[in-house]
C-alpha positions as protocol buffer text, in pm:
chain_id: "A"
residue {
  index: 1
  type: UNK
  ca { x: -3976 y: 1724 z: -2687 }
}
residue {
  index: 2
  type: UNK
  ca { x: -4167 y: 1693 z: -2363 }
}
residue {
  index: 3
  type: UNK
  ca { x: -4041 y: 1508 z: -2056 }
}
residue {
  index: 4
  type: UNK
  ca { x: -4132 y: 1142 z: -2013 }
}
residue {
  index: 5
  type: UNK
  ca { x: -4358 y: 1060 z: -1719 }
}
residue {
  index: 6
  type: UNK
  ca { x: -4137 y: 800 z: -1550 }
}
residue {
  index: 7
  type: UNK
  ca { x: -4060 y: 734 z: -1186 }
}
residue {
  index: 8
  type: UNK
  ca { x: -3722 y: 876 z: -1090 }
}
residue {
  index: 9
  type: UNK
  ca { x: -3537 y: 858 z: -758 }
}
residue {
  index: 10
  type: UNK
  ca { x: -3446 y: 1228 z: -768 }
}
residue {
  index: 11
  type: UNK
  ca { x: -3494 y: 1487 z: -498 }
}
residue {
  index: 12
  type: UNK
  ca { x: -3798 y: 1703 z: -579 }
}
residue {
  index: 13
  type: UNK
  ca { x: -3613 y: 2011 z: -463 }
}
residue {
  index: 14
  type: UNK
  ca { x: -3354 y: 1947 z: -735 }
}
residue {
  index: 15
  type: UNK
  ca { x: -3610 y: 1933 z: -1018 }
}
residue {
  index: 16
  type: UNK
  ca { x: -3632 y: 2239 z: -1243 }
}
residue {
  index: 17
  type: UNK
  ca { x: -3921 y: 2461 z: -1136 }
}
residue {
  index: 18
  type: UNK
  ca { x: -4118 y: 2576 z: -1445 }
}
residue {
  index: 19
  type: UNK
  ca { x: -4182 y: 2911 z: -1284 }
}
residue {
  index: 20
  type: UNK
  ca { x: -3815 y: 2972 z: -1204 }
}
residue {
  index: 21
  type: UNK
  ca { x: -3643 y: 2786 z: -1486 }
}
residue {
  index: 22
  type: UNK
  ca { x: -3642 y: 3087 z: -1717 }
}
residue {
  index: 23
  type: UNK
  ca { x: -3495 y: 3308 z: -1445 }
}
residue {
  index: 24
  type: UNK
  ca { x: -3224 y: 3055 z: -1367 }
}
residue {
  index: 25
  type: UNK
  ca { x: -3130 y: 2986 z: -1728 }
}
residue {
  index: 26
  type: UNK
  ca { x: -3116 y: 3351 z: -1827 }
}
residue {
  index: 27
  type: UNK
  ca { x: -2840 y: 3420 z: -1573 }
}
residue {
  index: 28
  type: UNK
  ca { x: -2564 y: 3326 z: -1814 }
}
residue {
  index: 29
  type: UNK
  ca { x: -2284 y: 3409 z: -1572 }
}
residue {
  index: 30
  type: UNK
  ca { x: -2406 y: 3119 z: -1351 }
}
residue {
  index: 31
  type: UNK
  ca { x: -2489 y: 2881 z: -1635 }
}
residue {
  index: 32
  type: UNK
  ca { x: -2230 y: 2631 z: -1762 }
}
residue {
  index: 33
  type: UNK
  ca { x: -2261 y: 2346 z: -2013 }
}
residue {
  index: 34
  type: UNK
  ca { x: -2025 y: 2056 z: -2079 }
}
residue {
  index: 35
  type: UNK
  ca { x: -2086 y: 1766 z: -2320 }
}
residue {
  index: 36
  type: UNK
  ca { x: -1919 y: 1424 z: -2320 }
}
residue {
  index: 37
  type: UNK
  ca { x: -1964 y: 1190 z: -2616 }
}
residue {
  index: 38
  type: UNK
  ca { x: -1958 y: 810 z: -2599 }
}
residue {
  index: 39
  type: UNK
  ca { x: -2112 y: 517 z: -2784 }
}
residue {
  index: 40
  type: UNK
  ca { x: -2334 y: 227 z: -2683 }
}
residue {
  index: 41
  type: UNK
  ca { x: -2440 y: -94 z: -2856 }
}
residue {
  index: 42
  type: UNK
  ca { x: -2816 y: -121 z: -2900 }
}
residue {
  index: 43
  type: UNK
  ca { x: -2985 y: -454 z: -2974 }
}
residue {
  index: 44
  type: UNK
  ca { x: -3253 y: -404 z: -3236 }
}
residue {
  index: 45
  type: UNK
  ca { x: -3493 y: -657 z: -3384 }
}
residue {
  index: 46
  type: UNK
  ca { x: -3255 y: -814 z: -3634 }
}
residue {
  index: 47
  type: UNK
  ca { x: -2915 y: -663 z: -3561 }
}
residue {
  index: 48
  type: UNK
  ca { x: -2697 y: -480 z: -3315 }
}
residue {
  index: 49
  type: UNK
  ca { x: -2609 y: -117 z: -3382 }
}
residue {
  index: 50
  type: UNK
  ca { x: -2376 y: 134 z: -3225 }
}
residue {
  index: 51
  type: UNK
  ca { x: -2538 y: 462 z: -3125 }
}
residue {
  index: 52
  type: UNK
  ca { x: -2384 y: 787 z: -3008 }
}
residue {
  index: 53
  type: UNK
  ca { x: -2486 y: 900 z: -2659 }
}
residue {
  index: 54
  type: UNK
  ca { x: -2416 y: 1241 z: -2508 }
}
residue {
  index: 55
  type: UNK
  ca { x: -2379 y: 1313 z: -2138 }
}
residue {
  index: 56
  type: UNK
  ca { x: -2468 y: 1678 z: -2084 }
}
residue {
  index: 57
  type: UNK
  ca { x: -2355 y: 1836 z: -1758 }
}
residue {
  index: 58
  type: UNK
  ca { x: -2543 y: 2157 z: -1676 }
}
residue {
  index: 59
  type: UNK
  ca { x: -2459 y: 2375 z: -1378 }
}
residue {
  index: 60
  type: UNK
  ca { x: -2666 y: 2676 z: -1280 }
}
residue {
  index: 61
  type: UNK
  ca { x: -2704 y: 2881 z: -965 }
}
residue {
  index: 62
  type: UNK
  ca { x: -2896 y: 2617 z: -764 }
}
residue {
  index: 63
  type: UNK
  ca { x: -2832 y: 2272 z: -906 }
}
residue {
  index: 64
  type: UNK
  ca { x: -2621 y: 2044 z: -1122 }
}
residue {
  index: 65
  type: UNK
  ca { x: -2787 y: 1831 z: -1390 }
}
residue {
  index: 66
  type: UNK
  ca { x: -2653 y: 1517 z: -1557 }
}
residue {
  index: 67
  type: UNK
  ca { x: -2860 y: 1446 z: -1868 }
}
residue {
  index: 68
  type: UNK
  ca { x: -2841 y: 1171 z: -2130 }
}
residue {
  index: 69
  type: UNK
  ca { x: -2939 y: 1265 z: -2484 }
}
residue {
  index: 70
  type: UNK
  ca { x: -2916 y: 1097 z: -2824 }
}
residue {
  index: 71
  type: UNK
  ca { x: -2888 y: 1239 z: -3175 }
}
residue {
  index: 72
  type: UNK
  ca { x: -3266 y: 1198 z: -3244 }
}
residue {
  index: 73
  type: UNK
  ca { x: -3334 y: 1411 z: -2934 }
}
residue {
  index: 74
  type: UNK
  ca { x: -3137 y: 1701 z: -3081 }
}
residue {
  index: 75
  type: UNK
  ca { x: -3303 y: 1661 z: -3420 }
}
residue {
  index: 76
  type: UNK
  ca { x: -3649 y: 1664 z: -3260 }
}
residue {
  index: 77
  type: UNK
  ca { x: -3560 y: 1969 z: -3049 }
}
residue {
  index: 78
  type: UNK
  ca { x: -3425 y: 2159 z: -3350 }
}
residue {
  index: 79
  type: UNK
  ca { x: -3730 y: 2081 z: -3564 }
}
residue {
  index: 80
  type: UNK
  ca { x: -3975 y: 2193 z: -3295 }
}
residue {
  index: 81
  type: UNK
  ca { x: -3767 y: 2502 z: -3226 }
}
residue {
  index: 82
  type: UNK
  ca { x: -3784 y: 2621 z: -3587 }
}
residue {
  index: 83
  type: UNK
  ca { x: -4150 y: 2522 z: -3615 }
}
residue {
  index: 84
  type: UNK
  ca { x: -4253 y: 2743 z: -3320 }
}
residue {
  index: 85
  type: UNK
  ca { x: -3989 y: 3015 z: -3357 }
}
residue {
  index: 86
  type: UNK
  ca { x: -3934 y: 3081 z: -3725 }
}
residue {
  index: 87
  type: UNK
  ca { x: -3706 y: 3378 z: -3665 }
}
residue {
  index: 88
  type: UNK
  ca { x: -3445 y: 3167 z: -3487 }
}
residue {
  index: 89
  type: UNK
  ca { x: -3144 y: 3123 z: -3716 }
}
residue {
  index: 90
  type: UNK
  ca { x: -2953 y: 2871 z: -3505 }
}
residue {
  index: 91
  type: UNK
  ca { x: -2898 y: 2553 z: -3705 }
}
residue {
  index: 92
  type: UNK
  ca { x: -2819 y: 2211 z: -3562 }
}
residue {
  index: 93
  type: UNK
  ca { x: -2483 y: 2093 z: -3700 }
}
residue {
  index: 94
  type: UNK
  ca { x: -2450 y: 1761 z: -3876 }
}
residue {
  index: 95
  type: UNK
  ca { x: -2397 y: 1479 z: -3626 }
}
residue {
  index: 96
  type: UNK
  ca { x: -2259 y: 1146 z: -3745 }
}
residue {
  index: 97
  type: UNK
  ca { x: -2349 y: 801 z: -3616 }
}
residue {
  index: 98
  type: UNK
  ca { x: -2077 y: 531 z: -3623 }
}
residue {
  index: 99
  type: UNK
  ca { x: -2137 y: 298 z: -3917 }
}
residue {
  index: 100
  type: UNK
  ca { x: -2081 y: -76 z: -3917 }
}
residue {
  index: 101
  type: UNK
  ca { x: -1822 y: -38 z: -4191 }
}
residue {
  index: 102
  type: UNK
  ca { x: -1619 y: 202 z: -3977 }
}
residue {
  index: 103
  type: UNK
  ca { x: -1649 y: -29 z: -3678 }
}
residue {
  index: 104
  type: UNK
  ca { x: -1502 y: -318 z: -3879 }
}
residue {
  index: 105
  type: UNK
  ca { x: -1191 y: -127 z: -3988 }
}
residue {
  index: 106
  type: UNK
  ca { x: -902 y: -271 z: -3798 }
}
residue {
  index: 107
  type: UNK
  ca { x: -600 y: -228 z: -4025 }
}
residue {
  index: 108
  type: UNK
  ca { x: -337 y: 31 z: -3942 }
}
residue {
  index: 109
  type: UNK
  ca { x: -355 y: 180 z: -4292 }
}
residue {
  index: 110
  type: UNK
  ca { x: -728 y: 246 z: -4266 }
}
residue {
  index: 111
  type: UNK
  ca { x: -681 y: 391 z: -3920 }
}
residue {
  index: 112
  type: UNK
  ca { x: -415 y: 636 z: -4041 }
}
residue {
  index: 113
  type: UNK
  ca { x: -628 y: 736 z: -4339 }
}
residue {
  index: 114
  type: UNK
  ca { x: -925 y: 799 z: -4112 }
}
residue {
  index: 115
  type: UNK
  ca { x: -719 y: 1009 z: -3873 }
}
residue {
  index: 116
  type: UNK
  ca { x: -578 y: 1218 z: -4158 }
}
residue {
  index: 117
  type: UNK
  ca { x: -929 y: 1284 z: -4292 }
}
residue {
  index: 118
  type: UNK
  ca { x: -1074 y: 1394 z: -3960 }
}
residue {
  index: 119
  type: UNK
  ca { x: -774 y: 1604 z: -3859 }
}
residue {
  index: 120
  type: UNK
  ca { x: -898 y: 1949 z: -3765 }
}
residue {
  index: 121
  type: UNK
  ca { x: -1267 y: 1847 z: -3774 }
}
residue {
  index: 122
  type: UNK
  ca { x: -1482 y: 1902 z: -3466 }
}
residue {
  index: 123
  type: UNK
  ca { x: -1623 y: 1608 z: -3278 }
}
residue {
  index: 124
  type: UNK
  ca { x: -1993 y: 1556 z: -3215 }
}
residue {
  index: 125
  type: UNK
  ca { x: -1950 y: 1665 z: -2853 }
}
residue {
  index: 126
  type: UNK
  ca { x: -1787 y: 1994 z: -2956 }
}
residue {
  index: 127
  type: UNK
  ca { x: -2061 y: 2060 z: -3210 }
}
residue {
  index: 128
  type: UNK
  ca { x: -2339 y: 1990 z: -2959 }
}
residue {
  index: 129
  type: UNK
  ca { x: -2178 y: 2201 z: -2686 }
}
residue {
  index: 130
  type: UNK
  ca { x: -2137 y: 2495 z: -2926 }
}
residue {
  index: 131
  type: UNK
  ca { x: -2498 y: 2454 z: -3043 }
}
residue {
  index: 132
  type: UNK
  ca { x: -2641 y: 2452 z: -2689 }
}
residue {
  index: 133
  type: UNK
  ca { x: -2434 y: 2754 z: -2588 }
}
residue {
  index: 134
  type: UNK
  ca { x: -2572 y: 2950 z: -2884 }
}
residue {
  index: 135
  type: UNK
  ca { x: -2924 y: 2849 z: -2778 }
}
residue {
  index: 136
  type: UNK
  ca { x: -2858 y: 2965 z: -2422 }
}
residue {
  index: 137
  type: UNK
  ca { x: -2737 y: 3304 z: -2546 }
}
residue {
  index: 138
  type: UNK
  ca { x: -3028 y: 3361 z: -2784 }
}
residue {
  index: 139
  type: UNK
  ca { x: -3300 y: 3559 z: -2594 }
}
residue {
  index: 140
  type: UNK
  ca { x: -3583 y: 3387 z: -2778 }
}
residue {
  index: 141
  type: UNK
  ca { x: -3463 y: 3031 z: -2724 }
}
residue {
  index: 142
  type: UNK
  ca { x: -3346 y: 3049 z: -2363 }
}
residue {
  index: 143
  type: UNK
  ca { x: -3686 y: 3170 z: -2239 }
}
residue {
  index: 144
  type: UNK
  ca { x: -3882 y: 2911 z: -2441 }
}
residue {
  index: 145
  type: UNK
  ca { x: -4051 y: 2608 z: -2288 }
}
residue {
  index: 146
  type: UNK
  ca { x: -3873 y: 2384 z: -2541 }
}
residue {
  index: 147
  type: UNK
  ca { x: -3534 y: 2486 z: -2405 }
}
residue {
  index: 148
  type: UNK
  ca { x: -3655 y: 2444 z: -2047 }
}
residue {
  index: 149
  type: UNK
  ca { x: -3800 y: 2099 z: -2114 }
}
residue {
  index: 150
  type: UNK
  ca { x: -3487 y: 1985 z: -2297 }
}
residue {
  index: 151
  type: UNK
  ca { x: -3282 y: 2055 z: -1982 }
}
residue {
  index: 152
  type: UNK
  ca { x: -3524 y: 1879 z: -1748 }
}
residue {
  index: 153
  type: UNK
  ca { x: -3505 y: 1527 z: -1603 }
}
residue {
  index: 154
  type: UNK
  ca { x: -3668 y: 1293 z: -1856 }
}
residue {
  index: 155
  type: UNK
  ca { x: -3502 y: 949 z: -1836 }
}
residue {
  index: 156
  type: UNK
  ca { x: -3391 y: 707 z: -1569 }
}
residue {
  index: 157
  type: UNK
  ca { x: -3031 y: 801 z: -1645 }
}
residue {
  index: 158
  type: UNK
  ca { x: -3097 y: 1171 z: -1586 }
}
residue {
  index: 159
  type: UNK
  ca { x: -3008 y: 1304 z: -1243 }
}
residue {
  index: 160
  type: UNK
  ca { x: -3036 y: 1636 z: -1064 }
}
residue {
  index: 161
  type: UNK
  ca { x: -2874 y: 1730 z: -736 }
}
residue {
  index: 162
  type: UNK
  ca { x: -2849 y: 2052 z: -534 }
}
residue {
  index: 163
  type: UNK
  ca { x: -2525 y: 2235 z: -597 }
}
residue {
  index: 164
  type: UNK
  ca { x: -2442 y: 2255 z: -228 }
}
residue {
  index: 165
  type: UNK
  ca { x: -2478 y: 1877 z: -187 }
}
residue {
  index: 166
  type: UNK
  ca { x: -2245 y: 1809 z: -479 }
}
residue {
  index: 167
  type: UNK
  ca { x: -1986 y: 2055 z: -352 }
}
residue {
  index: 168
  type: UNK
  ca { x: -2002 y: 1901 z: -4 }
}
residue {
  index: 169
  type: UNK
  ca { x: -1953 y: 1552 z: -147 }
}
residue {
  index: 170
  type: UNK
  ca { x: -1658 y: 1661 z: -361 }
}
residue {
  index: 171
  type: UNK
  ca { x: -1495 y: 1837 z: -65 }
}
residue {
  index: 172
  type: UNK
  ca { x: -1542 y: 1532 z: 158 }
}
residue {
  index: 173
  type: UNK
  ca { x: -1391 y: 1300 z: -104 }
}
residue {
  index: 174
  type: UNK
  ca { x: -1094 y: 1532 z: -148 }
}
residue {
  index: 175
  type: UNK
  ca { x: -1031 y: 1535 z: 227 }
}
residue {
  index: 176
  type: UNK
  ca { x: -1059 y: 1156 z: 242 }
}
residue {
  index: 177
  type: UNK
  ca { x: -810 y: 1111 z: -42 }
}
residue {
  index: 178
  type: UNK
  ca { x: -570 y: 1354 z: 124 }
}
residue {
  index: 179
  type: UNK
  ca { x: -593 y: 1161 z: 452 }
}
residue {
  index: 180
  type: UNK
  ca { x: -528 y: 831 z: 278 }
}
residue {
  index: 181
  type: UNK
  ca { x: -229 y: 979 z: 96 }
}
residue {
  index: 182
  type: UNK
  ca { x: -82 y: 1101 z: 425 }
}
residue {
  index: 183
  type: UNK
  ca { x: -126 y: 755 z: 579 }
}
residue {
  index: 184
  type: UNK
  ca { x: 51 y: 594 z: 283 }
}
residue {
  index: 185
  type: UNK
  ca { x: 339 y: 839 z: 305 }
}
residue {
  index: 186
  type: UNK
  ca { x: 373 y: 777 z: 679 }
}
residue {
  index: 187
  type: UNK
  ca { x: 370 y: 401 z: 627 }
}
residue {
  index: 188
  type: UNK
  ca { x: 636 y: 432 z: 357 }
}
residue {
  index: 189
  type: UNK
  ca { x: 865 y: 626 z: 594 }
}
residue {
  index: 190
  type: UNK
  ca { x: 826 y: 366 z: 871 }
}
residue {
  index: 191
  type: UNK
  ca { x: 924 y: 79 z: 644 }
}
residue {
  index: 192
  type: UNK
  ca { x: 797 y: -280 z: 668 }
}
residue {
  index: 193
  type: UNK
  ca { x: 559 y: -336 z: 958 }
}
residue {
  index: 194
  type: UNK
  ca { x: 611 y: -644 z: 1173 }
}
residue {
  index: 195
  type: UNK
  ca { x: 374 y: -775 z: 1437 }
}
residue {
  index: 196
  type: UNK
  ca { x: 541 y: -922 z: 1750 }
}
residue {
  index: 197
  type: UNK
  ca { x: 219 y: -1090 z: 1854 }
}
residue {
  index: 198
  type: UNK
  ca { x: 195 y: -1275 z: 1523 }
}
residue {
  index: 199
  type: UNK
  ca { x: 558 y: -1386 z: 1549 }
}
residue {
  index: 200
  type: UNK
  ca { x: 500 y: -1509 z: 1904 }
}
residue {
  index: 201
  type: UNK
  ca { x: 198 y: -1712 z: 1800 }
}
residue {
  index: 202
  type: UNK
  ca { x: 389 y: -1869 z: 1513 }
}
residue {
  index: 203
  type: UNK
  ca { x: 680 y: -1954 z: 1743 }
}
residue {
  index: 204
  type: UNK
  ca { x: 452 y: -2120 z: 1997 }
}
residue {
  index: 205
  type: UNK
  ca { x: 266 y: -2323 z: 1738 }
}
residue {
  index: 206
  type: UNK
  ca { x: 347 y: -2693 z: 1755 }
}
residue {
  index: 207
  type: UNK
  ca { x: 497 y: -2834 z: 1438 }
}
residue {
  index: 208
  type: UNK
  ca { x: 451 y: -3197 z: 1539 }
}
residue {
  index: 209
  type: UNK
  ca { x: 134 y: -3350 z: 1674 }
}
residue {
  index: 210
  type: UNK
  ca { x: 262 y: -3705 z: 1720 }
}
residue {
  index: 211
  type: UNK
  ca { x: 409 y: -3755 z: 2071 }
}
residue {
  index: 212
  type: UNK
  ca { x: 651 y: -4007 z: 1927 }
}
residue {
  index: 213
  type: UNK
  ca { x: 832 y: -3724 z: 1748 }
}
residue {
  index: 214
  type: UNK
  ca { x: 976 y: -3587 z: 2074 }
}
residue {
  index: 215
  type: UNK
  ca { x: 1318 y: -3725 z: 1985 }
}
residue {
  index: 216
  type: UNK
  ca { x: 1306 y: -3553 z: 1647 }
}
residue {
  index: 217
  type: UNK
  ca { x: 1228 y: -3219 z: 1812 }
}
residue {
  index: 218
  type: UNK
  ca { x: 1517 y: -3265 z: 2054 }
}
residue {
  index: 219
  type: UNK
  ca { x: 1756 y: -3333 z: 1768 }
}
residue {
  index: 220
  type: UNK
  ca { x: 1640 y: -3023 z: 1585 }
}
residue {
  index: 221
  type: UNK
  ca { x: 1687 y: -2815 z: 1901 }
}
residue {
  index: 222
  type: UNK
  ca { x: 2038 y: -2957 z: 1944 }
}
residue {
  index: 223
  type: UNK
  ca { x: 2129 y: -2852 z: 1591 }
}
residue {
  index: 224
  type: UNK
  ca { x: 1996 y: -2501 z: 1654 }
}
residue {
  index: 225
  type: UNK
  ca { x: 2221 y: -2463 z: 1963 }
}
residue {
  index: 226
  type: UNK
  ca { x: 2538 y: -2543 z: 1771 }
}
residue {
  index: 227
  type: UNK
  ca { x: 2763 y: -2276 z: 1630 }
}
residue {
  index: 228
  type: UNK
  ca { x: 2780 y: -2244 z: 1251 }
}
residue {
  index: 229
  type: UNK
  ca { x: 3157 y: -2302 z: 1274 }
}
residue {
  index: 230
  type: UNK
  ca { x: 3096 y: -2649 z: 1416 }
}
residue {
  index: 231
  type: UNK
  ca { x: 2945 y: -2773 z: 1089 }
}
residue {
  index: 232
  type: UNK
  ca { x: 3142 y: -2812 z: 769 }
}
residue {
  index: 233
  type: UNK
  ca { x: 2999 y: -2919 z: 439 }
}
residue {
  index: 234
  type: UNK
  ca { x: 3156 y: -3206 z: 252 }
}
residue {
  index: 235
  type: UNK
  ca { x: 3085 y: -3355 z: -85 }
}
residue {
  index: 236
  type: UNK
  ca { x: 2851 y: -3609 z: 67 }
}
residue {
  index: 237
  type: UNK
  ca { x: 2677 y: -3398 z: 329 }
}
residue {
  index: 238
  type: UNK
  ca { x: 2759 y: -3224 z: 660 }
}
residue {
  index: 239
  type: UNK
  ca { x: 2987 y: -3327 z: 946 }
}
residue {
  index: 240
  type: UNK
  ca { x: 3088 y: -3194 z: 1287 }
}
residue {
  index: 241
  type: UNK
  ca { x: 3430 y: -3029 z: 1285 }
}
residue {
  index: 242
  type: UNK
  ca { x: 3443 y: -2986 z: 1666 }
}
residue {
  index: 243
  type: UNK
  ca { x: 3280 y: -3188 z: 1938 }
}
residue {
  index: 244
  type: UNK
  ca { x: 2960 y: -3047 z: 2084 }
}
residue {
  index: 245
  type: UNK
  ca { x: 3004 y: -2789 z: 2360 }
}
residue {
  index: 246
  type: UNK
  ca { x: 3358 y: -2674 z: 2265 }
}
residue {
  index: 247
  type: UNK
  ca { x: 3410 y: -2391 z: 2023 }
}
residue {
  index: 248
  type: UNK
  ca { x: 3705 y: -2363 z: 1789 }
}
residue {
  index: 249
  type: UNK
  ca { x: 3832 y: -2050 z: 1962 }
}
residue {
  index: 250
  type: UNK
  ca { x: 3831 y: -2226 z: 2301 }
}
residue {
  index: 251
  type: UNK
  ca { x: 4046 y: -2509 z: 2167 }
}
residue {
  index: 252
  type: UNK
  ca { x: 4300 y: -2269 z: 2015 }
}
residue {
  index: 253
  type: UNK
  ca { x: 4327 y: -2062 z: 2333 }
}
residue {
  index: 254
  type: UNK
  ca { x: 4379 y: -2362 z: 2561 }
}
residue {
  index: 255
  type: UNK
  ca { x: 4641 y: -2532 z: 2344 }
}
residue {
  index: 256
  type: UNK
  ca { x: 4950 y: -2337 z: 2467 }
}
residue {
  index: 257
  type: UNK
  ca { x: 4858 y: -2384 z: 2835 }
}
residue {
  index: 258
  type: UNK
  ca { x: 4743 y: -2740 z: 2841 }
}
residue {
  index: 259
  type: UNK
  ca { x: 4744 y: -3004 z: 2582 }
}
residue {
  index: 260
  type: UNK
  ca { x: 4396 y: -3108 z: 2502 }
}
residue {
  index: 261
  type: UNK
  ca { x: 4356 y: -3472 z: 2433 }
}
residue {
  index: 262
  type: UNK
  ca { x: 4100 y: -3538 z: 2168 }
}
residue {
  index: 263
  type: UNK
  ca { x: 3947 y: -3874 z: 2125 }
}
residue {
  index: 264
  type: UNK
  ca { x: 3963 y: -4002 z: 1777 }
}
residue {
  index: 265
  type: UNK
  ca { x: 3602 y: -4043 z: 1686 }
}
residue {
  index: 266
  type: UNK
  ca { x: 3466 y: -4099 z: 1343 }
}
residue {
  index: 267
  type: UNK
  ca { x: 3311 y: -3777 z: 1216 }
}
residue {
  index: 268
  type: UNK
  ca { x: 2937 y: -3764 z: 1214 }
}
residue {
  index: 269
  type: UNK
  ca { x: 2821 y: -3745 z: 858 }
}
residue {
  index: 270
  type: UNK
  ca { x: 2478 y: -3702 z: 713 }
}
residue {
  index: 271
  type: UNK
  ca { x: 2460 y: -3792 z: 348 }
}
residue {
  index: 272
  type: UNK
  ca { x: 2132 y: -3662 z: 215 }
}
residue {
  index: 273
  type: UNK
  ca { x: 2126 y: -3567 z: -147 }
}
residue {
  index: 274
  type: UNK
  ca { x: 1928 y: -3277 z: -282 }
}
residue {
  index: 275
  type: UNK
  ca { x: 1638 y: -3488 z: -399 }
}
residue {
  index: 276
  type: UNK
  ca { x: 1599 y: -3656 z: -59 }
}
residue {
  index: 277
  type: UNK
  ca { x: 1615 y: -3313 z: 105 }
}
residue {
  index: 278
  type: UNK
  ca { x: 1334 y: -3195 z: -122 }
}
residue {
  index: 279
  type: UNK
  ca { x: 1134 y: -3501 z: -23 }
}
residue {
  index: 280
  type: UNK
  ca { x: 1180 y: -3425 z: 346 }
}
residue {
  index: 281
  type: UNK
  ca { x: 1086 y: -3060 z: 305 }
}
residue {
  index: 282
  type: UNK
  ca { x: 791 y: -3150 z: 87 }
}
residue {
  index: 283
  type: UNK
  ca { x: 651 y: -3384 z: 350 }
}
residue {
  index: 284
  type: UNK
  ca { x: 694 y: -3118 z: 615 }
}
residue {
  index: 285
  type: UNK
  ca { x: 519 y: -2854 z: 405 }
}
residue {
  index: 286
  type: UNK
  ca { x: 226 y: -3090 z: 358 }
}
residue {
  index: 287
  type: UNK
  ca { x: 181 y: -3108 z: 736 }
}
residue {
  index: 288
  type: UNK
  ca { x: 305 y: -3467 z: 761 }
}
residue {
  index: 289
  type: UNK
  ca { x: 590 y: -3608 z: 966 }
}
residue {
  index: 290
  type: UNK
  ca { x: 869 y: -3665 z: 710 }
}
residue {
  index: 291
  type: UNK
  ca { x: 925 y: -4041 z: 677 }
}
residue {
  index: 292
  type: UNK
  ca { x: 855 y: -4123 z: 1040 }
}
residue {
  index: 293
  type: UNK
  ca { x: 997 y: -4445 z: 1181 }
}
residue {
  index: 294
  type: UNK
  ca { x: 1085 y: -4599 z: 1516 }
}
residue {
  index: 295
  type: UNK
  ca { x: 1454 y: -4507 z: 1490 }
}
residue {
  index: 296
  type: UNK
  ca { x: 1684 y: -4284 z: 1289 }
}
residue {
  index: 297
  type: UNK
  ca { x: 1820 y: -4564 z: 1075 }
}
residue {
  index: 298
  type: UNK
  ca { x: 1475 y: -4662 z: 952 }
}
residue {
  index: 299
  type: UNK
  ca { x: 1388 y: -4298 z: 889 }
}
residue {
  index: 300
  type: UNK
  ca { x: 1709 y: -4253 z: 688 }
}
residue {
  index: 301
  type: UNK
  ca { x: 1632 y: -4567 z: 491 }
}
residue {
  index: 302
  type: UNK
  ca { x: 1283 y: -4442 z: 414 }
}
residue {
  index: 303
  type: UNK
  ca { x: 1425 y: -4113 z: 290 }
}
residue {
  index: 304
  type: UNK
  ca { x: 1648 y: -4298 z: 45 }
}
residue {
  index: 305
  type: UNK
  ca { x: 1410 y: -4572 z: -67 }
}
residue {
  index: 306
  type: UNK
  ca { x: 1047 y: -4468 z: -24 }
}
residue {
  index: 307
  type: UNK
  ca { x: 857 y: -4319 z: -312 }
}
residue {
  index: 308
  type: UNK
  ca { x: 748 y: -3960 z: -287 }
}
residue {
  index: 309
  type: UNK
  ca { x: 369 y: -3937 z: -261 }
}
residue {
  index: 310
  type: UNK
  ca { x: 177 y: -3628 z: -362 }
}
residue {
  index: 311
  type: UNK
  ca { x: -171 y: -3527 z: -241 }
}
residue {
  index: 312
  type: UNK
  ca { x: -457 y: -3542 z: -490 }
}
residue {
  index: 313
  type: UNK
  ca { x: -490 y: -3162 z: -503 }
}
residue {
  index: 314
  type: UNK
  ca { x: -115 y: -3111 z: -560 }
}
residue {
  index: 315
  type: UNK
  ca { x: -12 y: -2918 z: -870 }
}
residue {
  index: 316
  type: UNK
  ca { x: 61 y: -3181 z: -1139 }
}
residue {
  index: 317
  type: UNK
  ca { x: 329 y: -2971 z: -1311 }
}
residue {
  index: 318
  type: UNK
  ca { x: 520 y: -2924 z: -986 }
}
residue {
  index: 319
  type: UNK
  ca { x: 479 y: -3292 z: -900 }
}
residue {
  index: 320
  type: UNK
  ca { x: 625 y: -3399 z: -1235 }
}
residue {
  index: 321
  type: UNK
  ca { x: 914 y: -3158 z: -1193 }
}
residue {
  index: 322
  type: UNK
  ca { x: 1003 y: -3284 z: -843 }
}
residue {
  index: 323
  type: UNK
  ca { x: 962 y: -3647 z: -944 }
}
residue {
  index: 324
  type: UNK
  ca { x: 1190 y: -3593 z: -1243 }
}
residue {
  index: 325
  type: UNK
  ca { x: 1477 y: -3481 z: -1019 }
}
residue {
  index: 326
  type: UNK
  ca { x: 1534 y: -3839 z: -912 }
}
């Protein structure tokens, strides 16, 4: 089985040298073979078939080879080997291709029966690896041109690289992974990372673009300045329990010294039900001024009476859910 004359993007220094290949391959202490079996789907003229493909990894003193071989390649190599070297007694083991009937078995019973039948049997990869190792040990085979050509770059999927380059790449990747792991561990010890600059930019961002909303911003700022104890929730909303600017503790401390006269004022109440609150928040999340009007009374009326409008790109499921709350 001679090599195919194709164009490969492989370093010439990594190609097997015919004059040195026998010397390299005969040094068995520096020669290692590993075989990985997989399957591919091949489109033929009238049907699609699954074929077994072997990835052979060969490492010698100077280079590392990654070769792709199929079952017909091993059959051809074995036939030529016995045709030219009749005294060689190494026999190629039987290699099985996946059949369409086996590929269609999906039931658990068939799977268990198949596993029980193949229990203890060697896989194709194990058979091929054992076969190639016996060929490498045999003095007649390992010095032959057939063995040398079989382990040469033949296909586009075959690659050869200097051993030093591969070891350098593996070492560099290991160091990079170790550095990334240390960074992750350090970040985990520090906890959540917050950015003050991002928070400052968000705080300075204007939420309202309409100059007529200045009064709304002032009202929101006034609510933020109040103590949480100054607001009590009732069944119909929130109300002020203490007049603005005087805390509950101040009133209690001043009572024994001087009687504080409180003006009887009707409590300020805001009666906004949950659905109206969702409408207000929804408008704000959409980037719109929630139910803007010239005065608070009109805004409150719009909250209670106006229909909730959704943008065209709004999620229909969420829109139906919010609309159904009314």
